[in-house]
N, C-alpha and C positions, 0 to 999 in steps of 0.2 A: 729339874729344869723348870723355868718359868714359862707358863702357858696361860696368858690372860684369858679369862672366860668370855670377854666381850668380842673376841676375834674368832674368825673361822680359819681353817688350815687346809693345806694340801698335803698329800703323802710325799710330795717332793720337798717339803719343809718351808714353804712360803706361808705367810699369814696375810689375811685380808681384813681390813676394818671397814665395815659398811655403815658407820655412824653418820656419814655425811653424803651429799649427792655423789661425790667422787669417792672411789674405793682406794684407800691407802694400802700399799703392798710393801712387804719387807720379808726378810728371812727370820726364821725362828731362833730362839736362844739355843736350842739344840743344834741347829744347823751351824750357827757361828762357832759353837764350841767344838764341833767336829772338824770344821775347816781350819781352825787355828787363827793366827794373826792375818787379818784381811789387809791386802795391800793395794787392791785395784777393783773398781766396779766398772765393767763395760756397759755403758748406758745405751738404752734404745734410742731411736730417733723420736724426738718430741713430735706429737701429732700422728705417729704411726698407729695403725690398728693391729691389735693382737686378738687371737682367738684363745679361748680357754684351753690351757695345756700347751700353747705355743711357747717356744723359747723367746724371752724378751731381752736377755743379756747374760753376762757371766760375772761371777765373782772370783777373783784370784786371791789365793792365800799363799803364804810362804811355800807350802808343800803341794798345793793342788789347785785346780781350776774346777769350778762347778757351774753348770748351766742353771739359769733361772727360768721358771715356768709361770705363765700368767694364770692366776687363779680364777679369772673371769674374762670374758670377751669385752673389748671396748677400745676406746681411743686413749692413748697415753697423753695426758694433759699436763703433767708436771713430773719433773725429775729432781731428786734431792741434790742440789748443787753442792751442799756442804761435804758430801762424800768424796767428790773429786779430789779435794785437797786433804781430806781427813777420813780416809776409808776405815780407820780404826773405830770410828763412831759406831759402825755396824756391830763390832764386838762389844763395845761398852754399853750400848743402849739400843739393842735390836728392835725393840717395840716402841721406841720414842724417836729421838733425834736420828736414829739409824734407819729410818724408813727409806725405801728405794724409789718408788714411783707412785703416781696417782693415775687411776684409770677411770674414765667416764664410761660406765657400763652400758652395753647395748641391750642386754637381757638380764635384768636383776634376778630373775628366777634361777639363773645358773648357780647362784650361791647355795641352792639346795643340794648341789653335788659336792660341796665342801664338807669338811668334818668339824665338829665342835671340839672344844678344848679337852674334854674328857676322852673322847675317841682318839685325839691326837696323842694325849699322854699314854694311852694304852699302846698306840702304834709305835712309839719310840722306846718302850720298855725293852 
């Protein structure tokens, strides 16, 4: 499974990219492979505030529904509109075009509670 080294991960299989002011969030390659063909992404409300570990939405696949958990506390400042009409992008490009939301973090130090790519790889073995 692909686990880019520049990202941080949750044990619920979300990834977080802290390269910019806003944190980009998506689900991992492992998660999308376990879900199967994704058919719907229930989006959170733009501008809503989430706490680390809160449910911010759901992903529906052909066989199951999975809740999504915020990897960091903050305000949701962007939602990937491409996914509404093309949810399969999450399957084909989970770390690129298949990102889900962007969060403006309230406490950047929360990222210390996330795991790096090596720890995540060990976790999914």
